[in-house]
N, C-alpha and C positions, 0 to 999 in steps of 0.2 A: 656171267649168266644174263640172258636176254629175256624180256617179258613184253608181251603185247596186250594192250587193253583197248576196248572199244567204248567210246563215250556214249552214254544213253541220254534219254530225255531229261532226267534230273541233273545231268552234267552240263546241259546246253548253256553256253554263255558264261560259265564259271572260269575262274583263273586256273591255269594249269597247275601251279604249285598247290593250290587248295584241293584240287581234285586228287593229286598224288598223295597229299598228307592223309586224306581219308581212305584212298584206295590201298595204301601201303602202310598200315598202322604200325608195323614192326620195324620200319626203316627209320633210323634216327634222322632228326631234322637236319643235322649237319651233313649227313651223308646225302640227303636229298638235294640240298643246296649245292653240294660239290658236283653231283651228277648234272644238274642244270647248268652250272657254271662251265663245266668242261664240254658241254654240248652232247651229252650222252642221252638226252631225251629229245625225241622227235615227234612231231604231229603230222601225220600223213606224209612221212618221209622227209620232212624239213625240220632242221634244228629249231627249237622253240625256247623262248625266254619264260621265266617264272610267271610274268604277267600276261602271257598269251591267253586269249579267250578261246576256249574249246567249244566246238559245235557238236551237236548230237550226230553220231555215226562216224566221227573221225577216229582214226587209230593212233593211239599213243604208244610209241615204242621206247623201251628203256634198256640201254646197254650198260654193262659194267656193274651189275648187282653182284656183291661179293659171294653170296651163297643163297641157298634156298630159304634160309630164315628171313632174309630181307623181303622176299616176296610172299612169305607165309602170311595168311590172313587177308590176301588181296581180295577186294570186293568184286569178284567176278561172278557171273551167273553160275549157280550150282545146278548139277543135273537134276531134272525134275523127279526122276525115279528114285533119287537118293533121299529126297525130302519126304517127310510124313506130316500130315496135318494133325495138330493138337486142338482142333476146334472144340472137340467135346470137353476138353479140360478147361477151356476159357469161358468165363461168364461174361458174354459180350452184351454191353448195354447200348452201344451206338457204333455204327460203322458207316462213315460218309465223309465226303469232302476232305479226304486225306487224313482223317482221324479214326482211330480205333480206341473206344473208351470201354474199360473193363471194370468189373467188380473184383478187386484183388482180395484173396483170403488172407487173414492174419497168419503170420509165420512164414510167408513166402517173400523173399527179397524181390524188389522191383527190377534190379539189374545185377549183372555178375553171373557167376556160376550157379547152376541149379536155380534159376530165377524165372520170374514171370517174363522177362525180356526174351529168354531162350524159347519159352513156349510161344510167344508172339512171333518170333522169327520163324519158327517151325511152321506156324499157321500161315504166315504171310508169304514166305518165299516162293511157294508154288504159284501164287496169285499175282505177284508183282513183277514188272519188267526189271531186267538187270540194271544196276546203277553202280558207278564207281565211287561216287562221292556221297551217297546217301545210304544209311542203314536205319531201319525203323528202331525207335528207342523211346523210352519214357520222356515225357515233356515237363514233368514236375516231380517233386519228391513225394514219397509216401513210405514211411518207415516200415521195416520188416514186420514188427509186431502189430502194426495197424492194418485195418481192413478198409475196403471201400473203393471209391471212384479213383481211377487213374487213367490218364490219357496217353496214348502212343501216336506218333505220326506214321503214316503209311506212305507218304511221299514228301519231297522237299517243300512243295507249296503248302501242304498241311502244317509242317513244322514252322514255316515262316509266319503263316497266318496266326497260329496259336501264340507264337512268341510275341507278335504284334499286339494281340489282345492282352497278354500279360503285361507288356510294357505300358499299354494305355489304360491299364486297370479296368478292363472290361470283362473280367472273369470274376465270378463269386465262387468261393469254396466254403462250404458249410460242413462242419463236423459235429457228431454227437459223441459225448464222453460222459463217463461216470467219475465224479471227483469226490474226494473226502470233504466232509464238513458241510455247513449250511451257509447260505447267503441271507442277510437280513435287510429288510426294508428296501427291496429292489423294485423300483418303478420305471427303470430304463436299463438298457444294456450297460454292462460294466466294460470299460475300455482299459485294456492293459497295454501300455506303451513302454517298452523297455529297450535297454541296450544288451545285446547278447554277444558272448564270446564262446568259441568252441575250443575245448581241450581235446586235441586229437589223440593224445596218449590215453586219457581216460574214456574217450569216446562219449563225451558228455558236454552239454551246453549249460552255460552259466549266465545268470542275469547280473549285470554290473550297475552300480549306482550312477556312474558317469560314462559318457561316451569316450572311447579311445580310438586310436588308429585301426585297431583290429576288431573293434566291436561293430555290430550291425543292428540297425533299428528293427524292432519287431512290434507289430501292431495286431492285437487280437481283441475281438469283442465277444463277451460272454453273456448269454441269456439263460438264466435258470428256467428249466422246463418243468421239473418235478423234484420233490424232496422226500426223503425218508427221515428217520431219526438221526442218521449220521452220514448220509450220502446225498449228493445232488446230481440229477441228470441235467446236463447243460448242452446248449448249442453254442458252438464256437465258430466265428467267422474270422478268417485270417486275411489280412491285406498283404502281408509279406509271407514268404515261404522259406523260413530258416529251418535248418536241421533241428529237430526236437523242439520246435518253437512252442507248441501248445504244452508239451510235457514240462519244459523248463519254466515257462511263465506260470503255469498253474501251481507248480511247487513253490516258486518264489513268492506267490501271492497267498500262500497258506492253504491251497486246495489242490494238492497233488492228485494226479489220476489214480483212482483207487486200484491198488495192486501194483503200482509202478515202483518197485523196490529201488530201481536205479536212482529215482528222484525222491526217495525218502518215505514213500507210502508203505503201509503194512500190507501183506498179502491178503487177498480176498479169500474167504472160506471156500474151499472146494473149487477154486479157480486158479488157472495159471495165467500170469501176466495181467494186463490191464485192458480196459475197454475204450478204444478210440477208433471211430469209424468215419471215414470220409463219405458223407451222406449225399450231398448234392453238389453238382458242378453246373454253373450257369454261364452261358455265353451265347451271343448272337440269337437271342430269343429262345435258345434251347435250354431245357432244364433236365439234366440227367441225374436220376436218383439211383443209388445203389442200395438194394434191399439189405436190411440188417442181417448179419449171420445169426444162426439159430442160438448160439450160446449167449449172444448179446441180447436177443429177444427174451430169453429165459431170465437173464439177470435183471432186465428192466421190469419184467412182469413180477419177479420175486421181490425186488426192492421197492418198487413204486406202484405196483398194481397192474392188473390186466387192462384196466380202462385207459391208463396212460399209454400203454403200448398200442392199443386200438386207435386212440385219438391221434397218436403220432403218425401211424401209418395211413390214416384217412386224410390227414390235413397237410401232408407234405406238398400237395399241389397248391395250397393256399399259404404261401410263405410270407405274406405281408407282416405277420406277427413275428417273423424271423428277420426282418430288415434291421440289421445291426450297425453296419458301417455305411455312411452316406458317401 
């Protein structure tokens, strides 16, 4: 079986083997190397090596694919008529400079089947130029049960720029959460610095006393915002982005997210799950806020009073009192 692909702007200057790994996700890496080694891959009619740099507009021809499954999922331009926009289903907070930032509802996975990623692809594909080596995707984690700000890249440059900001620690992520218990004598943010390990079988993250080869450092700063007799509304800022980071650390420090049964909390009355909302994302002088979902607003109002909710919504633009990690 033969396949022809045309390099687009996002592919310009990239290595041939990296383009093909993205363009043919179902082709085993060993099979790709074999095709390249045997000269079955050509660029503009000439045999090419894995390290060959491909230019926009050039044609990549691949001979010797065993079956249609190898080419299945190839990132080629889809017919515009076959796509449908799901813009109405997306809560778009920001769309600029290769980024699409959304307010994800709780209960919707960020990626995979029946996910926010699928909705984003449906929305973006009619608008974006074709690309072999780039597919829009989430740029950071946000658990399925959590709501709030999540960023997607709409082109390769946007993905690279965001990754550079993360690497250089020039992004702030602020979360609101309701936790069990009260904090005493707090005159400064509480810093939780822990070693986390992930149990893939249990799908759960654990805090360890000592660092190991498999553990990862996690740093979270907690600022209590309001308290009731048995619960506290906190603002959490994370410097690292580990799976279940806030959930695992909160439980380990005696304040599990209220309703988070997986991490030892009791269910909240008349509520399903827990309340963790990615509230603010800051980068490059941009401050993107995701409005609280209605059920979270009701819970804050019921536990801590309407005034707390009103002050919280008024003061999000004045985040000096939320400066937790220097």
